[in-house]
ZADO-1210 file (C-alpha; in nm, 4 decimals, padded with zeros to 6 digits):
<atoms>
<atom x="-01.3478" y="01.1011" z="00.7874" code="MET" pos="1"/>
<atom x="-01.4629" y="00.9733" z="01.1286" code="ARG" pos="2"/>
<atom x="-01.8206" y="00.9634" z="01.2633" code="LEU" pos="3"/>
<atom x="-01.7510" y="01.2511" z="01.5030" code="ASN" pos="4"/>
<atom x="-01.6226" y="01.4608" z="01.2130" code="SER" pos="5"/>
<atom x="-01.9319" y="01.3950" z="01.0044" code="VAL" pos="6"/>
<atom x="-02.1659" y="01.4661" z="01.2939" code="ALA" pos="7"/>
<atom x="-01.9799" y="01.7905" z="01.3628" code="ALA" pos="8"/>
<atom x="-01.9804" y="01.8853" z="00.9964" code="ILE" pos="9"/>
<atom x="-02.3549" y="01.8602" z="00.9751" code="LEU" pos="10"/>
<atom x="-02.4407" y="02.0670" z="01.2844" code="LEU" pos="11"/>
<atom x="-02.3518" y="02.4345" z="01.3190" code="VAL" pos="12"/>
<atom x="-02.1889" y="02.6138" z="01.0251" code="LEU" pos="13"/>
<atom x="-02.5214" y="02.6535" z="00.8430" code="PHE" pos="14"/>
<atom x="-02.7060" y="02.7808" z="01.1467" code="ALA" pos="15"/>
<atom x="-02.9816" y="03.0278" z="01.0659" code="ARG" pos="16"/>
<atom x="-02.7661" y="03.3381" z="01.1446" code="PRO" pos="17"/>
<atom x="-02.5597" y="03.2574" z="00.8343" code="LEU" pos="18"/>
<atom x="-02.8643" y="03.2686" z="00.6080" code="ALA" pos="19"/>
<atom x="-02.7995" y="03.4871" z="00.3069" code="GLY" pos="20"/>
<atom x="-02.4214" y="03.4653" z="00.3279" code="GLN" pos="21"/>
<atom x="-02.2370" y="03.3059" z="00.0381" code="ASN" pos="22"/>
<atom x="-01.9947" y="03.1206" z="00.2648" code="LEU" pos="23"/>
<atom x="-01.7439" y="02.8904" z="00.0912" code="LYS" pos="24"/>
<atom x="-01.6728" y="02.5549" z="00.2537" code="ILE" pos="25"/>
<atom x="-01.3376" y="02.3776" z="00.2053" code="PRO" pos="26"/>
<atom x="-01.3297" y="02.0418" z="00.0277" code="ARG" pos="27"/>
<atom x="-01.2058" y="01.8642" z="00.3435" code="SER" pos="28"/>
<atom x="-01.5336" y="01.9580" z="00.5190" code="CYS" pos="29"/>
<atom x="-01.7433" y="01.7444" z="00.2856" code="VAL" pos="30"/>
<atom x="-01.7373" y="01.3636" z="00.3208" code="PRO" pos="31"/>
<atom x="-01.5793" y="01.1987" z="00.0169" code="ASP" pos="32"/>
<atom x="-01.6815" y="00.8473" z="00.1186" code="SER" pos="33"/>
<atom x="-01.9647" y="00.6857" z="00.3136" code="ALA" pos="34"/>
<atom x="-01.9712" y="00.7915" z="00.6796" code="GLU" pos="35"/>
<atom x="-02.2181" y="00.7113" z="00.9553" code="ARG" pos="36"/>
<atom x="-02.3856" y="01.0050" z="01.1280" code="GLY" pos="37"/>
<atom x="-02.7020" y="01.1572" z="01.2692" code="THR" pos="38"/>
<atom x="-02.8696" y="01.4451" z="01.0892" code="LEU" pos="39"/>
<atom x="-03.1288" y="01.6902" z="01.2143" code="THR" pos="40"/>
<atom x="-03.3507" y="01.9133" z="01.0080" code="GLY" pos="41"/>
<atom x="-03.6922" y="01.9539" z="00.8499" code="VAL" pos="42"/>
<atom x="-03.8285" y="01.6870" z="00.6118" code="LEU" pos="43"/>
<atom x="-03.9571" y="01.8276" z="00.2824" code="GLU" pos="44"/>
<atom x="-04.0697" y="01.6997" z="-00.0571" code="LEU" pos="45"/>
<atom x="-03.8731" y="01.8497" z="-00.3466" code="ARG" pos="46"/>
<atom x="-03.8973" y="01.7985" z="-00.7212" code="THR" pos="47"/>
<atom x="-03.6017" y="01.8127" z="-00.9604" code="TYR" pos="48"/>
<atom x="-03.5748" y="01.7480" z="-01.3355" code="PRO" pos="49"/>
<atom x="-03.4803" y="01.3910" z="-01.4234" code="GLY" pos="50"/>
<atom x="-03.4216" y="01.2047" z="-01.7502" code="PRO" pos="51"/>
<atom x="-03.3455" y="01.2507" z="-02.0261" code="PRO" pos="52"/>
<atom x="-03.1455" y="01.5731" z="-01.9711" code="ASN" pos="53"/>
<atom x="-03.1796" y="01.6477" z="-01.5953" code="TYR" pos="54"/>
<atom x="-03.2230" y="02.0184" z="-01.6758" code="GLU" pos="55"/>
<atom x="-03.5849" y="02.1380" z="-01.6929" code="ASP" pos="56"/>
<atom x="-03.9233" y="01.9687" z="-01.6568" code="THR" pos="57"/>
<atom x="-04.0767" y="02.2416" z="-01.8792" code="ALA" pos="58"/>
<atom x="-03.8712" y="02.1110" z="-02.1734" code="THR" pos="59"/>
<atom x="-03.9675" y="01.7477" z="-02.1271" code="GLY" pos="60"/>
<atom x="-03.7450" y="01.6142" z="-01.8494" code="ASP" pos="61"/>
<atom x="-03.9298" y="01.3786" z="-01.6177" code="LYS" pos="62"/>
<atom x="-03.9922" y="01.5284" z="-01.2719" code="PRO" pos="63"/>
<atom x="-03.8297" y="01.3367" z="-00.9857" code="GLU" pos="64"/>
<atom x="-03.9906" y="01.4029" z="-00.6480" code="THR" pos="65"/>
<atom x="-03.8245" y="01.2782" z="-00.3328" code="GLY" pos="66"/>
<atom x="-03.7745" y="01.3416" z="00.0356" code="LEU" pos="67"/>
<atom x="-03.5044" y="01.5834" z="00.1413" code="TYR" pos="68"/>
<atom x="-03.3799" y="01.7105" z="00.4732" code="LEU" pos="69"/>
<atom x="-03.3235" y="02.0847" z="00.5152" code="LEU" pos="70"/>
<atom x="-03.0310" y="02.0602" z="00.7543" code="LEU" pos="71"/>
<atom x="-03.0257" y="02.2524" z="01.0808" code="ASP" pos="72"/>
<atom x="-02.6640" y="02.3398" z="01.0312" code="GLY" pos="73"/>
<atom x="-02.3134" y="02.2444" z="00.9385" code="LEU" pos="74"/>
<atom x="-01.9895" y="02.2753" z="01.1300" code="SER" pos="75"/>
<atom x="-01.6396" y="02.1895" z="01.0249" code="CYS" pos="76"/>
<atom x="-01.2743" y="02.2280" z="01.1124" code="THR" pos="77"/>
<atom x="-01.0956" y="02.2134" z="00.7763" code="PRO" pos="78"/>
<atom x="-00.7992" y="01.9818" z="00.7299" code="ALA" pos="79"/>
<atom x="-00.4634" y="02.1476" z="00.7816" code="ARG" pos="80"/>
<atom x="-00.3782" y="02.3593" z="00.4787" code="GLY" pos="81"/>
<atom x="-00.7299" y="02.3350" z="00.3281" code="ASP" pos="82"/>
<atom x="-00.8331" y="02.6988" z="00.3193" code="THR" pos="83"/>
<atom x="-00.9772" y="02.7237" z="-00.0309" code="VAL" pos="84"/>
<atom x="-01.3550" y="02.7427" z="-00.0307" code="GLY" pos="85"/>
<atom x="-01.5036" y="02.5055" z="-00.2854" code="VAL" pos="86"/>
<atom x="-01.8642" y="02.4502" z="-00.1808" code="TYR" pos="87"/>
<atom x="-02.1235" y="02.7133" z="-00.0965" code="SER" pos="88"/>
<atom x="-02.3670" y="02.7002" z="00.1919" code="ARG" pos="89"/>
<atom x="-02.6416" y="02.6420" z="-00.0640" code="GLU" pos="90"/>
<atom x="-02.4570" y="02.3334" z="-00.1947" code="ASP" pos="91"/>
<atom x="-02.4930" y="02.1654" z="00.1425" code="LEU" pos="92"/>
<atom x="-02.8092" y="02.2941" z="00.3087" code="GLU" pos="93"/>
<atom x="-03.0253" y="02.0132" z="00.1606" code="TRP" pos="94"/>
<atom x="-02.9541" y="01.6401" z="00.1640" code="ILE" pos="95"/>
<atom x="-03.1469" y="01.3805" z="-00.0364" code="GLN" pos="96"/>
<atom x="-03.2812" y="01.0781" z="00.1500" code="LEU" pos="97"/>
<atom x="-03.2406" y="00.7439" z="-00.0264" code="ILE" pos="98"/>
<atom x="-03.5364" y="00.5360" z="00.0888" code="LEU" pos="99"/>
<atom x="-03.7068" y="00.2071" z="00.0157" code="LEU" pos="100"/>
<atom x="-04.0763" y="00.2409" z="-00.0836" code="PRO" pos="101"/>
<atom x="-04.2026" y="00.1436" z="00.2637" code="GLU" pos="102"/>
<atom x="-03.9548" y="00.3860" z="00.4275" code="GLU" pos="103"/>
<atom x="-04.0724" y="00.6607" z="00.1937" code="TYR" pos="104"/>
<atom x="-04.4337" y="00.6086" z="00.3049" code="ARG" pos="105"/>
<atom x="-04.3266" y="00.6154" z="00.6708" code="GLN" pos="106"/>
<atom x="-04.1118" y="00.9281" z="00.6298" code="ALA" pos="107"/>
<atom x="-04.3847" y="01.1195" z="00.4413" code="ARG" pos="108"/>
<atom x="-04.5904" y="01.1111" z="00.7613" code="GLN" pos="109"/>
<atom x="-04.3262" y="01.3440" z="00.9114" code="ARG" pos="110"/>
<atom x="-04.3291" y="01.6089" z="00.6358" code="LEU" pos="111"/>
<atom x="-04.2472" y="01.9618" z="00.7549" code="ARG" pos="112"/>
<atom x="-04.1500" y="01.8287" z="01.0982" code="GLN" pos="113"/>
<atom x="-03.8173" y="01.8880" z="01.2724" code="HIS" pos="114"/>
<atom x="-03.6582" y="01.5429" z="01.2963" code="VAL" pos="115"/>
<atom x="-03.3426" y="01.3463" z="01.3695" code="SER" pos="116"/>
<atom x="-03.2353" y="01.0464" z="01.1579" code="ILE" pos="117"/>
<atom x="-02.9294" y="00.8189" z="01.1873" code="THR" pos="118"/>
<atom x="-02.7705" y="00.6580" z="00.8840" code="GLY" pos="119"/>
<atom x="-02.4933" y="00.6894" z="00.6269" code="VAL" pos="120"/>
<atom x="-02.3889" y="01.0122" z="00.4535" code="ILE" pos="121"/>
<atom x="-02.2292" y="00.9674" z="00.1094" code="SER" pos="122"/>
<atom x="-02.1363" y="01.1761" z="-00.1916" code="PRO" pos="123"/>
<atom x="-02.3948" y="01.1813" z="-00.4726" code="ALA" pos="124"/>
<atom x="-02.3246" y="00.9191" z="-00.7394" code="GLU" pos="125"/>
<atom x="-02.5820" y="00.9479" z="-01.0190" code="THR" pos="126"/>
<atom x="-02.7952" y="01.2020" z="-01.2032" code="GLY" pos="127"/>
<atom x="-03.0874" y="01.0881" z="-00.9883" code="HIS" pos="128"/>
<atom x="-02.9070" y="01.2285" z="-00.6843" code="HIS" pos="129"/>
<atom x="-03.0000" y="01.5959" z="-00.6774" code="HIS" pos="130"/>
<atom x="-02.7887" y="01.7125" z="-00.3831" code="THR" pos="131"/>
<atom x="-02.4129" y="01.7086" z="-00.3286" code="LEU" pos="132"/>
<atom x="-02.4567" y="01.4571" z="-00.0455" code="LEU" pos="133"/>
<atom x="-02.7090" y="01.1759" z="-00.0051" code="ILE" pos="134"/>
<atom x="-02.8269" y="01.0043" z="00.3113" code="PHE" pos="135"/>
<atom x="-02.9303" y="00.6406" z="00.3532" code="THR" pos="136"/>
<atom x="-03.1056" y="00.5881" z="00.6884" code="PRO" pos="137"/>
<atom x="-03.0090" y="00.3002" z="00.9155" code="ALA" pos="138"/>
<atom x="-03.2381" y="-00.0025" z="00.9131" code="GLU" pos="139"/>
<atom x="-03.4973" y="-00.0117" z="01.0471" code="PRO" pos="140"/>
<atom x="-03.5805" y="00.3501" z="00.9695" code="LEU" pos="141"/>
<atom x="-03.6263" y="00.5502" z="01.2899" code="ARG" pos="142"/>
<atom x="-03.7336" y="00.9107" z="01.2637" code="ILE" pos="143"/>
<atom x="-03.7317" y="01.1027" z="01.5892" code="THR" pos="144"/>
<atom x="-03.9525" y="01.4119" z="01.5972" code="VAL" pos="145"/>
<atom x="-03.7613" y="01.6831" z="01.7845" code="LEU" pos="146"/>
<atom x="-04.0205" y="01.9592" z="01.8122" code="ASP" pos="147"/>
<atom x="-04.3678" y="01.8061" z="01.8584" code="PRO" pos="148"/>
</atoms>
């Protein structure tokens, strides 16, 4: 998938007017390898259950809190012949940021702000990745506030 495809994928399809719809997104609209792109959305802290079972913090799983981007939207033109919806809008509305400790401290200063970040979008790889896609910002981390 090319950079323009990834940037287009992560722009319009999830626009606010689609809220509440259980839209299915074809497999070809989700990057299956690392792709460079720019994402926009609102930075939020989220907590998910971690080890040992990655199911429920109330039953003893360690909470894992991290920074996530609530994406502004998603747009995609499916590959030819790819009409079967596999992913829901909810599967792709959040993306987990993979940050170094100093980047985490910097990004936390922008919590609940509408921002733009450039980096690499990849499929989740481990149980510690709590969204379908993960995002590793370019170095050095540059967060642009869009709505001051």
